[in-house]
C-alpha positions as CSV (number, residue, x, y, z in Angstrom):
1,M,2.7,24.8,-2.1
2,A,0.8,23.6,1.0
3,D,2.7,24.5,4.2
4,S,0.4,22.7,6.7
5,P,-2.3,20.0,6.4
6,P,-6.0,20.5,7.1
7,H,-7.4,18.6,10.0
8,P,-8.2,15.0,8.9
9,T,-11.8,14.3,8.3
10,T,-13.9,13.3,11.3
11,H,-16.3,11.2,9.2
12,A,-13.9,8.6,7.8
13,P,-15.3,5.1,7.4
14,L,-12.3,3.4,9.1
15,H,-11.6,4.2,12.7
16,D,-8.0,4.4,11.9
17,M,-5.7,3.8,8.9
18,D,-4.5,0.4,10.3
19,E,-8.0,-1.0,10.3
20,W,-7.7,-1.8,6.6
21,E,-4.5,-3.7,7.2
22,D,-6.1,-5.6,10.1
23,F,-8.8,-6.8,7.6
24,L,-6.1,-7.9,5.1
25,K,-4.6,-10.1,7.7
26,T,-7.9,-11.9,7.9
27,R,-8.3,-12.2,4.2
28,Y,-4.7,-13.2,3.7
29,P,-3.7,-15.1,6.9
30,E,-0.1,-15.7,7.9
31,G,1.5,-18.7,6.3
32,E,-0.7,-18.7,3.3
33,S,1.1,-20.0,0.2
34,G,1.9,-17.6,-2.6
35,D,4.6,-15.4,-1.0
36,S,8.2,-16.0,-1.9
37,G,11.5,-14.6,-0.8
38,S,13.6,-15.4,2.3
39,L,10.9,-17.5,4.0
40,D,11.0,-20.1,6.8
41,N,9.0,-23.3,6.9
42,A,5.9,-21.4,8.1
43,G,5.8,-19.4,4.9
44,L,6.9,-16.2,6.6
45,P,10.1,-14.3,6.8
46,A,12.3,-15.3,9.7
47,G,11.9,-11.8,11.1
48,V,8.1,-12.2,11.3
49,A,6.6,-14.5,13.9
50,G,3.4,-16.1,12.5
51,T,0.6,-18.4,13.5
52,N,0.4,-20.2,10.1
53,K,-3.4,-20.0,9.8
54,K,-5.0,-21.3,6.7
55,K,-7.0,-19.1,4.4
56,T,-9.9,-21.6,4.5
57,E,-10.3,-20.8,8.2
58,F,-11.5,-17.4,7.2
59,R,-14.1,-18.1,4.5
60,N,-16.5,-15.4,5.8
61,Y,-14.1,-12.5,5.8
62,E,-16.5,-10.2,4.0
63,T,-19.5,-11.2,6.1
64,D,-17.5,-10.8,9.3
65,A,-15.9,-7.5,8.4
66,R,-16.5,-4.6,10.6
67,P,-19.2,-2.1,9.4
68,T,-16.5,0.5,9.1
69,V,-14.5,-1.7,6.7
70,R,-17.5,-2.5,4.6
71,E,-18.3,1.2,4.3
72,F,-14.7,1.9,3.4
73,Y,-14.8,-0.6,0.5
74,R,-18.3,0.7,-0.6
75,Q,-16.9,4.2,-1.0
76,N,-13.7,3.0,-2.6
77,H,-15.4,0.9,-5.2
78,A,-18.0,3.5,-6.0
79,H,-15.6,6.4,-6.5
80,Q,-12.4,4.9,-8.0
81,T,-13.1,5.5,-11.7
82,L,-10.8,6.0,-14.6
83,D,-11.5,9.7,-14.7
84,F,-10.9,10.0,-11.0
85,V,-7.5,8.3,-11.2
86,R,-6.4,10.4,-14.1
87,A,-7.4,13.5,-12.2
88,K,-5.5,12.5,-9.1
89,K,-2.4,11.7,-11.2
90,A,-2.6,15.1,-12.8
91,E,-2.9,16.8,-9.4
92,Y,-0.2,14.9,-7.4
93,T,2.4,13.6,-9.8
94,P,3.8,17.1,-10.5
95,R,4.9,16.8,-6.8
96,N,4.2,20.4,-5.9
97,Q,2.5,20.0,-2.5
98,R,5.5,20.5,-0.3
99,R,9.3,20.2,-0.1
100,M,10.7,18.0,2.7
101,G,13.2,15.3,3.4
102,I,12.3,11.6,4.1
103,W,12.7,11.8,7.9
104,E,10.6,15.0,7.9
105,A,8.0,13.2,5.9
106,M,8.0,10.5,8.5
107,E,7.4,13.1,11.3
108,F,4.7,14.7,9.1
109,L,3.0,11.3,8.8
110,N,3.1,11.1,12.6
111,T,0.6,13.9,12.8
112,L,-2.0,11.5,11.2
113,V,-3.5,10.4,14.5
114,D,-6.2,7.8,15.3
115,E,-9.1,10.1,16.2
116,S,-11.0,7.2,17.8
117,D,-8.2,6.7,20.3
118,P,-6.2,9.8,21.4
119,D,-3.9,7.5,23.4
120,V,-2.9,5.5,20.4
121,D,0.0,3.3,21.4
122,F,2.4,3.0,18.5
123,T,3.4,6.1,16.4
124,Q,3.5,6.0,12.6
125,I,7.3,6.1,12.8
126,E,7.4,3.1,15.1
127,H,5.2,1.2,12.7
128,L,7.5,2.1,9.8
129,M,10.6,1.0,11.8
130,Q,8.9,-2.3,12.7
131,T,8.7,-3.2,9.0
132,A,12.3,-2.1,8.3
133,E,13.7,-3.8,11.4
134,A,12.1,-7.1,10.5
135,I,13.6,-6.9,7.0
136,R,17.0,-5.9,8.4
137,K,16.9,-8.8,10.9
138,D,16.7,-11.2,7.9
139,G,19.8,-9.8,6.3
140,H,18.3,-8.2,3.2
141,P,20.1,-5.4,1.2
142,R,20.1,-1.9,2.6
143,W,17.8,-0.7,-0.2
144,F,15.3,-3.4,0.9
145,V,15.4,-2.2,4.5
146,L,14.9,1.4,3.3
147,T,11.9,0.4,1.3
148,G,10.3,-1.1,4.4
149,L,10.9,2.1,6.2
150,I,9.3,4.4,3.7
151,H,6.7,2.3,1.9
152,D,3.7,3.8,3.6
153,L,4.8,7.5,3.5
154,G,2.3,8.1,0.7
155,K,-0.4,8.0,3.4
156,I,0.4,11.7,3.9
157,L,-2.3,12.2,1.2
158,C,-4.8,12.0,4.1
159,L,-3.1,15.1,5.6
160,W,-3.7,17.0,2.4
161,G,-7.5,16.3,2.7
162,E,-7.8,13.1,0.7
163,P,-10.5,10.7,2.0
164,Q,-9.3,7.3,3.2
165,W,-10.8,5.5,0.2
166,A,-8.4,7.5,-2.1
167,V,-5.4,6.7,0.1
168,V,-5.5,3.1,1.2
169,G,-7.3,0.0,0.1
170,D,-6.5,-2.9,-2.3
171,T,-5.6,-1.4,-5.6
172,F,-7.0,-2.7,-9.0
173,P,-6.9,-1.6,-12.6
174,V,-9.5,0.9,-13.8
175,G,-10.6,1.2,-17.4
176,C,-11.2,-2.5,-17.8
177,A,-13.4,-5.2,-16.1
178,W,-13.0,-5.6,-12.4
179,D,-11.8,-9.1,-11.6
180,R,-14.0,-11.2,-9.4
181,S,-11.2,-11.7,-6.9
182,I,-11.4,-8.1,-5.8
183,V,-12.7,-7.9,-2.3
184,F,-16.3,-6.7,-2.0
185,H,-16.7,-7.0,-5.7
186,D,-20.5,-6.3,-5.5
187,F,-19.9,-2.8,-4.4
188,F,-18.7,-1.9,-8.0
189,E,-22.4,-1.8,-8.9
190,S,-22.4,1.9,-7.9
191,N,-19.3,2.8,-9.9
192,P,-20.1,5.1,-12.9
193,D,-17.6,3.2,-15.1
194,R,-20.1,0.3,-15.1
195,A,-22.1,2.3,-17.7
196,V,-19.1,2.5,-20.1
197,P,-19.2,-0.7,-22.2
198,E,-15.5,-0.6,-23.1
199,Y,-14.5,-0.5,-19.5
200,Q,-16.4,-3.7,-18.8
201,T,-14.4,-5.8,-21.2
202,K,-11.5,-7.9,-20.1
203,L,-8.9,-5.7,-21.7
204,G,-10.8,-2.4,-21.7
205,I,-8.6,0.5,-22.8
206,Y,-5.5,-1.7,-22.7
207,S,-3.9,-4.4,-24.8
208,E,-2.8,-7.9,-23.8
209,G,0.7,-7.9,-22.3
210,C,0.9,-4.1,-22.4
211,G,2.8,-4.0,-19.1
212,L,1.7,-2.6,-15.7
213,D,3.4,0.8,-16.3
214,S,0.7,1.4,-19.0
215,V,-2.1,0.4,-16.7
216,H,-4.0,2.9,-14.4
217,L,-4.5,1.3,-11.0
218,S,-6.9,2.8,-8.5
219,W,-5.4,5.8,-6.8
220,G,-3.7,5.6,-3.5
221,H,-0.6,5.9,-1.4
222,D,1.3,3.3,-3.5
223,E,1.2,5.2,-6.8
224,Y,1.8,8.6,-5.2
225,L,4.9,7.5,-3.3
226,Y,6.3,5.8,-6.4
227,H,6.3,9.1,-8.2
228,V,8.0,10.9,-5.3
229,V,10.9,8.4,-5.0
230,K,11.2,6.8,-8.5
231,E,14.4,8.7,-9.3
232,H,16.3,7.5,-6.3
233,L,15.7,3.7,-5.7
234,P,16.4,0.5,-7.5
235,E,13.6,-0.8,-9.8
236,S,13.0,-3.7,-7.4
237,A,12.2,-1.3,-4.6
238,L,9.9,0.7,-6.9
239,Y,7.9,-2.4,-7.7
240,M,7.5,-3.1,-4.0
241,I,6.3,0.5,-3.4
242,R,4.0,0.8,-6.4
243,Y,2.3,-2.6,-6.2
244,H,2.3,-3.7,-2.5
245,S,-1.4,-3.0,-2.3
246,F,-2.2,-4.7,-5.7
247,Y,-3.5,-7.8,-3.9
248,P,-5.6,-9.1,-6.8
249,A,-2.4,-9.6,-8.7
250,H,0.1,-10.8,-6.1
251,K,-2.3,-12.7,-3.9
252,E,-5.0,-13.9,-6.3
253,D,-3.0,-14.2,-9.6
254,A,-5.4,-11.9,-11.4
255,Y,-4.6,-9.5,-14.3
256,G,-1.7,-11.6,-15.6
257,Y,-2.9,-10.8,-19.1
258,L,-2.0,-7.2,-18.6
259,M,1.6,-7.9,-17.4
260,N,4.6,-8.4,-19.6
261,G,7.5,-10.7,-18.9
262,H,9.4,-8.0,-17.0
263,D,6.5,-7.4,-14.7
264,R,6.3,-11.1,-13.9
265,E,10.0,-11.2,-13.1
266,M,9.9,-8.2,-10.9
267,F,6.8,-9.3,-9.0
268,R,9.0,-11.8,-7.1
269,W,10.2,-8.7,-5.1
270,V,6.6,-7.7,-4.4
271,H,5.9,-11.3,-3.1
272,A,9.1,-11.1,-1.0
273,F,8.1,-7.8,0.5
274,N,4.4,-8.5,1.3
275,P,4.8,-10.6,4.4
276,Y,6.9,-7.9,6.1
277,D,4.3,-5.3,5.2
278,L,1.4,-7.3,6.7
279,Y,2.9,-9.1,9.6
280,S,5.6,-7.0,11.1
281,K,3.2,-4.8,13.1
282,G,2.8,-5.9,16.6
283,L,6.4,-7.1,16.9
284,E,8.8,-5.6,19.4
285,R,8.5,-1.9,19.8
286,P,11.5,-0.2,18.2
287,D,13.6,2.4,20.1
288,V,13.3,5.3,17.7
289,N,16.0,7.5,19.4
290,T,18.5,4.6,19.3
291,L,17.7,3.6,15.7
292,R,17.4,7.1,14.2
293,P,21.1,7.6,13.4
294,Y,21.2,4.3,11.5
295,Y,18.1,5.2,9.5
296,E,19.2,8.8,8.8
297,D,22.5,7.4,7.4
298,L,20.5,4.9,5.3
299,I,18.2,7.6,4.0
300,A,21.2,9.9,3.1
301,E,22.7,7.0,1.1
302,F,19.8,7.0,-1.4
303,F,18.0,10.4,-1.1
304,P,18.9,14.1,-1.3
305,P,18.2,16.2,1.8
306,V,14.9,17.5,0.3
307,L,12.4,16.0,-2.1
308,N,9.4,17.4,-3.9
309,W,6.1,15.9,-2.6
């Protein structure tokens, strides 16, 4: 088992891990239709204050993206192959990297610093609490609040030496044709799977209605954390964790032909969670010391003291 992480790479395309999410807010502005759940008239949860901008106001989101974001997607789309995803699942789903509890994992994630700004304002724990507190403010069940608290813990993959493009980014199926709705679609020209005819068909290696559990999505923090916590949370929470970055599906209505009826039913939870994920950052700074006892009790309600990571 790894006892301590290597130093994060100094040549990452993104300046910090939040830069990808900042780009998503441009691509999927606040108030855009498509989300469901406990929403107010602006199309956002009551616990998330929004500006209700229209997606049509941001038609040039790819052209206007920062060079670091473009480079991130170039690497992501070039390297996320079916073979790569299978290899990463074989490496990480046995969960033999480290043994630690949920709060310890949050503190571990806190060591993922923004190298471009040594005086970064919000800690990773504060960002996690912002999401959870927005959900709690809207009166959602305790498991929903807990999901908001932990949903990004899979980003500790960066602390084990994984490049950013293998940790964050919009997820999409591999082993079949890439839907045109995937952001920076042209960057797939460099992906080796383009040379495999079967992978360039609509269904690829899958069958219609096979269900998302049978589909390999591009590797990242969503899939990794799902495997860490899948024995301890309700299925609705697991869908939120596993698919919250699957924007082609829950924002663009793509890949419906791979879903089964149960996936479509459960995706209402992914839609309900997504606004909290994107728009809670920047809200009131949480008091970690005051809130910690509440969240430690919440963690203990669902998780054992130590998990395999």
